[in-house]
Structure formats: structure tokens, C-alpha cells
Phi, psi and omega in degrees: 000321174302325177295318173300308179300327181288317184300317181296317182300321189273328190243014186303337179286336185273176172282111177245123182247164171307320184295328175295315181291325179288323173297324174294336174269351184066036179242165169286169183293321179289319173301310182303316180293323180288314180292326184284321174305314184298318190278318190259345188077010186205159170291163189294321182288332179285314178297315176304311187294317179295322173300314178294324177299314177307306184292328174291320180297318174298317179293325180295323182286324187256001178224174181254014180289149181293154186301318185298316185292320179287332171302311179301314179296332176267016172093009179259101181276339177262103183295331180286321177295328178295314185292322179293317176295327177294318187288326180288339178274000000 
């Protein structure tokens, strides 16, 4: 699990799928999803999005880059999805 969390920290701006996470842990997709939720207390995609949102918030506070550029740098290719997550948080 430490390997996976380290991978997320280094590659959060890239496309990361459930399949990628499962492969890093040497689990099937379904077992990985169950294990991750049990270990971390939230689903994998929620954890990944929360981590990306934290990084996006830091970038927005410390840079002059437009919101769309920050969203893309943090792994959100769909700006409307990013906006929806911001409103939810």
C-alpha cells in the first residue's frame, strides 16, 4: 500500500486508473477496491480525487496560473468535473 500511495504522490497529475492501482498491489481490480476501502476508509477514486484537490488548492494559492491549467496539472482533464468537485468540497 505504501508503494501505491507513493505512486499517487508522484504521478497524481497523470491518468491513474483502478487497474493501475490493482497492478501496483498485485491484486485483481475487485479485490483491490475492497482492500483499499477497508485499509484507507474510502474508495480509491475518492482518495485520488481528494489528493488531487488538495494539490490543486495549493497550486491555486501559490501560483498565478489559470484554474483550467491547474486542474489539468493535477490530473483533471474535464474542467466541468473539476468544478463539480470544488463545489462539493
